[in-house]
Each structure stands twice: as structure tokens, then as C-alpha cells.
C-alpha positions in Angstrom: 72.8 -78.9 1.4 71.9 -76.8 -1.7 70.6 -73.4 -2.2 67.3 -74.8 -3.4 66.2 -77.1 -0.6 67.0 -78.1 2.9 66.4 -81.4 4.7 64.5 -81.2 8.0 66.4 -83.1 10.8 63.4 -85.1 12.1 61.6 -86.2 9.0 64.3 -86.0 6.3 61.7 -84.3 4.1 63.0 -81.5 1.9 61.6 -78.0 2.2 62.4 -74.7 0.4 65.5 -73.0 1.5 64.7 -69.7 3.3 67.6 -68.1 1.6 65.6 -67.9 -1.6 62.6 -66.5 0.1 64.8 -63.9 1.9 66.4 -62.8 -1.4 62.9 -62.3 -3.0 61.6 -60.3 0.0 64.7 -58.3 0.3 64.5 -57.5 -3.4 61.0 -56.2 -2.9 62.1 -54.1 0.0 65.1 -52.9 -2.2 62.6 -51.9 -4.9 60.5 -49.9 -2.5 63.5 -48.2 -0.9 65.0 -47.3 -4.3 61.7 -46.1 -5.6 61.6 -43.6 -2.7 65.3 -42.8 -3.0 65.0 -42.1 -6.7 62.0 -39.8 -6.2 64.0 -37.9 -3.5 67.0 -37.6 -5.8 64.7 -36.2 -8.6 63.3 -33.5 -6.4 65.6 -32.8 -3.5 68.0 -30.5 -5.3 65.1 -28.6 -6.8 63.5 -28.2 -3.4 66.8 -27.0 -2.1 67.1 -24.6 -5.0 63.7 -23.1 -4.1 64.2 -22.9 -0.4 67.8 -21.8 -0.1 68.6 -18.1 -0.3 72.1 -18.9 -1.6 71.5 -21.1 -4.6 75.0 -22.7 -4.4 73.5 -24.5 -1.3 70.8 -26.3 -3.4 72.3 -29.7 -2.8 73.1 -29.1 0.9 70.0 -30.9 2.1 70.8 -34.1 0.2 74.5 -33.8 1.2 73.4 -33.7 4.9 71.2 -36.7 4.2 74.2 -38.7 3.0 76.3 -37.4 5.9 73.6 -38.7 8.3 73.7 -42.0 6.4 77.5 -42.1 6.8 77.3 -41.4 10.6 74.6 -44.0 11.1 76.1 -47.0 9.2 78.2 -48.3 12.0 75.5 -47.9 14.7 73.0 -49.5 12.3 75.3 -52.5 11.7 75.9 -53.1 15.4 72.2 -52.6 16.3 71.2 -55.2 13.8 73.7 -57.6 15.3 72.1 -57.1 18.7 68.4 -57.2 17.8 68.4 -59.0 14.4 68.1 -57.9 10.8 64.3 -57.8 10.7 63.9 -55.7 13.8 66.8 -53.5 12.7 65.4 -52.9 9.2 62.0 -52.0 10.8 63.6 -49.4 13.1 65.3 -47.9 10.1 62.0 -47.6 8.2 60.4 -45.8 11.1 63.1 -43.2 10.9 62.3 -42.7 7.3 58.5 -42.4 8.0 59.1 -39.6 10.4 61.8 -38.0 8.2 59.5 -37.8 5.2 56.7 -36.2 7.3 59.2 -33.6 8.6 60.3 -32.8 5.0 56.8 -32.4 3.8 55.9 -30.1 6.7 59.1 -28.0 6.2 58.2 -27.5 2.5 54.7 -26.4 3.6 56.3 -23.9 6.0 59.0 -23.0 3.4 61.7 -23.7 6.0 65.1 -24.6 4.6 66.4 -25.5 8.1 63.4 -27.7 8.7 63.9 -29.5 5.4 67.5 -30.2 6.3 66.3 -31.6 9.7 64.0 -34.0 7.8 66.8 -35.0 5.5 68.9 -36.0 8.6 66.2 -38.5 9.6 65.9 -39.8 6.0 69.6 -40.3 6.0 69.5 -42.4 9.1 66.7 -44.5 7.4 68.9 -45.0 4.3 71.8 -46.3 6.5 69.6 -49.3 7.5 68.3 -50.4 4.1 71.8 -50.2 2.6 72.4 -53.5 4.4 69.8 -55.4 2.4 72.5 -56.7 0.1 74.7 -57.9 3.0 71.7 -59.5 4.7 71.2 -61.7 1.6 74.9 -62.5 1.3 75.3 -63.4 5.0 72.9 -66.4 4.7 73.8 -67.5 1.2 76.4 -70.1 0.3 79.7 -68.9 -1.2 78.6 -70.2 -4.7 75.3 -68.3 -4.5 76.6 -65.2 -2.8 77.3 -62.9 -5.8 74.0 -63.8 -7.3 72.1 -63.1 -4.0 73.7 -59.7 -3.8 72.9 -59.0 -7.4 69.3 -60.3 -7.2 68.6 -58.0 -4.3 69.9 -55.0 -6.1 67.8 -56.1 -9.1 64.8 -55.1 -7.1 65.7 -51.6 -8.0 64.5 -52.2 -11.6 61.0 -51.6 -10.3 62.2 -48.3 -8.8 63.1 -47.1 -12.4 59.4 -47.1 -13.2 57.8 -46.3 -9.8 60.2 -43.6 -8.6 60.2 -41.0 -11.4 56.5 -41.8 -12.3 55.5 -41.3 -8.7 57.5 -38.1 -8.6 55.5 -36.7 -11.5 52.1 -37.9 -10.2 52.6 -36.6 -6.7 54.4 -33.4 -7.6 51.3 -31.3 -7.3 49.4 -33.5 -4.8 48.9 -30.4 -2.7 48.2 -27.6 -5.2 49.5 -24.8 -3.1 52.6 -26.6 -1.9 54.7 -28.1 -4.7 56.9 -31.0 -3.9 55.3 -31.7 -0.5 53.2 -34.5 -2.0 56.4 -36.2 -3.2 57.5 -36.9 0.4 54.0 -37.9 1.4 54.0 -40.5 -1.4 57.3 -42.0 -0.1 55.6 -42.5 3.3 53.3 -44.9 1.5 56.3 -46.8 0.1 57.8 -47.0 3.6 54.7 -48.4 5.1 54.6 -51.1 2.4 58.3 -52.0 3.2 57.6 -52.3 6.9 54.9 -54.8 6.1 57.1 -56.9 3.8 60.0 -57.0 6.2 57.9 -58.9 8.8 58.1 -62.0 6.6 61.9 -62.2 6.2 63.5 -65.2 8.0 67.1 -64.3 8.9 68.2 -66.0 12.2 69.8 -63.6 14.7 73.5 -63.9 15.1 73.8 -65.3 18.6 77.5 -66.2 18.4 79.8 -64.9 21.1 82.9 -63.2 19.7 85.9 -64.0 21.9 89.3 -62.3 21.9 91.3 -63.8 19.1 88.2 -64.7 17.0 88.6 -61.5 15.0 91.6 -59.6 13.5 92.2 -56.0 14.2 90.5 -53.8 11.6 93.9 -52.4 10.5 95.1 -56.0 9.7 91.9 -56.6 7.6 92.3 -53.3 5.8 95.9 -54.2 4.8 94.6 -56.9 2.5 95.0 -55.7 -1.1 91.5 -57.2 -1.9 90.0 -55.1 0.9 91.6 -51.9 -0.5 90.4 -52.4 -4.0 86.9 -53.5 -2.9 86.4 -50.4 -0.8 87.9 -48.2 -3.5 85.6 -49.6 -6.1 82.5 -49.1 -3.9 83.5 -45.7 -2.6 84.5 -44.1 -5.9 81.8 -45.8 -7.9 79.1 -44.7 -5.6 80.5 -41.2 -5.2 81.0 -40.5 -8.9 77.5 -41.8 -9.7 75.9 -39.7 -7.0 77.8 -36.6 -7.8 76.9 -36.7 -11.5 73.3 -37.8 -10.9 72.7 -35.1 -8.2 74.0 -32.4 -10.5 72.0 -33.6 -13.5 68.6 -32.1 -12.5 70.3 -28.7 -11.9 72.2 -28.9 -15.2 69.1 -29.9 -17.1 67.1 -27.0 -15.6 70.0 -24.6 -16.4 69.9 -25.8 -20.1 66.1 -25.4 -20.5 64.9 -28.9 -19.9 61.6 -29.3 -18.0 60.8 -31.5 -14.9 59.1 -34.2 -16.9 62.3 -34.6 -19.1 64.4 -34.7 -15.9 62.2 -37.5 -14.4 62.5 -39.4 -17.7 66.3 -39.2 -17.6 66.3 -40.4 -14.0 64.0 -43.2 -15.0 66.6 -44.5 -17.6 69.4 -43.9 -15.2 67.7 -46.2 -12.6 67.2 -48.8 -15.2 70.9 -48.6 -16.0 71.7 -49.0 -12.3 69.6 -52.0 -11.5 68.6 -53.9 -14.6 72.1 -55.4 -15.1 71.7 -57.0 -11.6 69.9 -59.9 -13.1 73.1 -60.9 -14.8 75.9 -59.1 -12.9 76.2 -62.0 -10.4 76.6 -64.5 -13.3 79.1 -62.3 -15.0 81.2 -62.1 -11.8 81.0 -65.8 -11.3 82.4 -66.3 -14.9 84.9 -63.4 -15.2 85.7 -62.4 -11.6 85.1 -59.2 -9.7 88.1 -57.4 -11.0 87.1 -57.5 -14.6 83.6 -56.4 -13.8 84.9 -53.5 -11.8 87.2 -52.4 -14.6 84.3 -52.7 -17.1 82.3 -50.4 -14.8 85.0 -47.8 -14.8 85.2 -47.8 -18.6 81.4 -47.3 -18.9 81.6 -44.3 -16.5 84.4 -42.8 -18.6 82.3 -43.1 -21.7 79.4 -41.4 -19.8 81.7 -38.5 -19.0 82.7 -38.1 -22.7 79.0 -38.0 -23.8 78.2 -35.4 -21.1 81.1 -33.2 -22.3 79.9 -33.6 -26.0 76.6 -31.7 -25.5 73.6 -30.8 -23.3 70.8 -32.1 -25.5 68.2 -34.4 -23.9 69.7 -37.4 -25.7 73.1 -36.7 -24.2 71.6 -36.8 -20.7 69.6 -39.9 -21.4 72.4 -42.0 -22.8 75.1 -40.8 -20.4 72.9 -41.4 -17.3 72.2 -45.0 -18.5 75.9 -45.7 -18.8 76.5 -44.0 -15.5 74.0 -46.4 -13.9 75.5 -49.6 -15.5 79.0 -48.5 -14.5 77.8 -48.0 -10.9 76.2 -51.4 -10.9 79.4 -53.2 -12.1 81.6 -51.3 -9.7 79.3 -51.6 -6.6 78.3 -55.2 -7.0 81.8 -56.2 -8.0 83.3 -54.3 -5.0 80.7 -55.7 -2.6 81.3 -59.3 -3.7 85.1 -58.8 -3.5 84.7 -57.4 0.0 82.8 -60.5 1.3 86.0 -62.5 0.6 88.1 -60.4 3.0 86.5 -61.2 6.4 85.2 -64.0 8.6 81.7 -64.4 10.0 82.8 -62.9 13.3 84.4 -59.9 11.5 81.5 -59.1 9.2 79.6 -56.6 11.4 82.5 -54.2 11.8 83.9 -54.7 8.2 80.5 -54.1 6.6 79.9 -51.1 8.8 83.3 -49.6 8.1 82.8 -50.2 4.3 79.5 -48.3 4.2 80.8 -45.6 6.6 83.6 -44.9 4.1 81.2 -45.1 1.1 78.8 -42.5 2.5 81.5 -40.3 3.9 82.7 -39.6 0.3 79.1 -39.7 -1.1 78.1 -36.9 1.3 81.1 -34.8 0.3 80.5 -35.5 -3.4 76.8 -34.6 -3.2 77.5 -31.3 -1.6 80.3 -30.4 -3.9 78.2 -31.3 -7.0 75.8 -28.4 -6.3 78.6 -26.0 -5.7 80.6 -27.1 -8.8 77.5 -26.9 -11.0 76.5 -23.5 -9.7 80.0 -21.9 -9.8 81.9 -23.7 -12.5 79.2 -25.5 -14.6 78.4 -28.9 -16.0 81.7 -29.5 -17.8 83.7 -29.3 -14.6 81.3 -31.6 -12.8 82.3 -34.2 -15.3 86.0 -33.4 -15.6 86.4 -33.6 -11.8 85.4 -37.3 -11.6 87.9 -38.6 -14.1 91.0 -38.8 -11.8 89.3 -41.0 -9.2 88.0 -43.3 -11.9 91.5 -43.7 -13.3 92.7 -44.5 -9.7 90.3 -47.4 -9.6 91.8 -48.8 -12.8 95.3 -48.6 -11.2 94.0 -50.4 -8.1 92.5 -53.2 -10.2 95.7 -53.7 -12.2 97.7 -53.7 -8.9 95.5 -56.3 -7.3 95.5 -58.5 -10.4 99.3 -58.4 -10.5 99.5 -59.1 -6.7 97.2 -62.1 -7.1 99.3 -63.4 -10.0 102.5 -63.2 -8.0 100.8 -64.8 -5.0 99.8 -67.8 -7.1 
């Protein structure tokens, strides 16, 4: 069996492998999800800044959103095991549809608490679509797995154009209520995703897990590869989100307009997702550890550029490097993680991985607004250097451990 074709048991005729179709459809859904997510990132902190009486709480709504994602990752994983990927992803999109409507209404009512409530539902929605990459990996062969993950994330390239552009176009959709139109626009993206999801073809996992089929989670977590994989994903995602969330606030504080902010986010998203067309091939050639290390170095260069100045060009270049660094760390970490568990163990391991990712992302997102407001842009950047260096130590440790094991 190859990744390109399958032989039918009765006729022996060869037909297209559904894995390829699934990857394409999941990439489209990823593009729609990231388009909405990038739009929300571009405006959420600004909405919080407008609605909150204490401006240090500007990023509280998006932090709550990530906290809701964190709390929903395990339930989402187990629900999809029970009802299947397609039904589970559709349920998640429905949460998003309601959440966007609540956010739009809260902005109309100028209700900070209502806006936070809407962000909770949006966070639950995000927990489901984060599994697109795992859905592609679960049905792919080992040789194709890193590319399947990478290709699905490559769907986010479309988001680099759609998200910020849609943010600008829908900003004043309702003249008397700025930003409400942004959330209504995302509702359209969600409806499109629900439609596309009905065509994916991922068989439900009907296997019965017996005692002894799976290892205890603590035993799985003791694997050096598991430790480094989770570390790369957690720290890479947290650093990226912390810096990205603070960027609109920093740009506003230094006199840059909303259109310039949207343009910076556009280039950041290109940096996040455009490398995905080749990241899987790079991992296949160089290995996950080298790709993760390269991602760390790119993020460190991003920090240096941010510390060097606050001109528009600084924000543009640094956010591109931040995006590419995230891509290398996240795809590399995800691929490394898939080598640490069996089929019977994947539900709980994938769920725990994303639970840990979004636990730290939620804390990082909230702290970004506080640090930016109280201490300033320089400290936002200086604060992320120690964890990045920790990932480099972890990569070196795992490489040494593997060398000794051989």
C-alpha cells in the first residue's frame, strides 16, 4: 500500500487514497480556522483595551479564551474518539458560531463581561480544530506523517491574506459599533468550515482498549523524546502567542495605526504557515531535533530585532521570524510526539499535550498585556529568552541520550 493509491479488495482496481483527500480538506479547514483566529488576534486586545476599565486587563479576554481551550482539549479528544473526527469537529465549529455571536452582541452592548463569556465559547471551539493536524497524522503512514502534519498547517498560508484583510474590511461593518463586524465575519468562515468538514473521510476508531494495551501516562511522559516534544510545542506556542498578542498594544503605544498592525499580523501569519510546505521535507531529511533548534534560534533573532527599535520595519521583520520559529518548533515537536505513543494511547497523549500547550499559552497571553502595560515592550521580549534557552538545553540532552542509546 502506498500513500497515493489503494487496491480495492473485490476488484483489485486502484483508487485514490483517502489520506490525500483528508489532508487537502483538513488544510482548507485549517485555513478557515486560522483566518478567523488571526482576525481575532488582531482585534481582541484592542476590544479589551476599549471595554476594560483597567487597561492592564486588555488581554484578559483572549487569555480566558486560551484557558477555555486548555480546559477543553482533553474532553474534545475523548469526544472525538467516541463520535468520530468529523462529528467532533462539527460540534466544535458550532461552539465557535455561538461564541462569535455572543462577542459581537457584547461589543454592541459595551459589556466587558459579556465579551469574556463569548471568548470562553470561542476557546472551546479552538480546542477542537487544534486536532486537525493529529487527524491527518493518525491516518497517514509513518513515512508520510511529518508531511501530512506540515501540509495541514500549510493551509494557514491562506489565513495570512484572508485574516488581516477581512479584519480591515469588516472593522466598520456596523458604523456605530466598531469591531462587532469582525466577529460577524468570522461566523461566515465557520459556516464554510462546517460545510467542508462533511466531506472528510476518517474512519471512527472502534478499537476496544483493554487493560495492558496502554501504558500509564507517567510511564509515557518519562520518555526523553516526550519531554522534549512537549517542551518544544509548549514553549514555542507560548512565546509566539505572548509576543504576538502584545504586538498590537505595543504598536498602538508607539503611534502605529490599525492598518499597519494588520499588515504586520499578515506577514507574521505568512511566517507561521508558509514554511509548512517544506517543513515536513526538512524534518524527513534533518530530523525533528535540528528543526526545533533552528526554530529557537529564529525566535532569538526576532527578540533581538524587537529590542533594537520600534519602527514599523522592526515589527514586520521580527514577527515574520517569530512565525517561522513557531512553525519549526511546533511541527518538529508534533512530529516528535507521534513517535512516543501507540495507536491505543494516542487519544490521551494528544489530549494531554494540547492541554499543557494551552495551559501555558493562556498564562502567557494574560501576562503579555500586563507586562506590556506595566513594564513595556522591552520586558515582553526579554522575558521569553530563558524558556527558549531551556528548549535548546532539552534538544542537546535528547540528542546526547539518543547517541548513547545507539
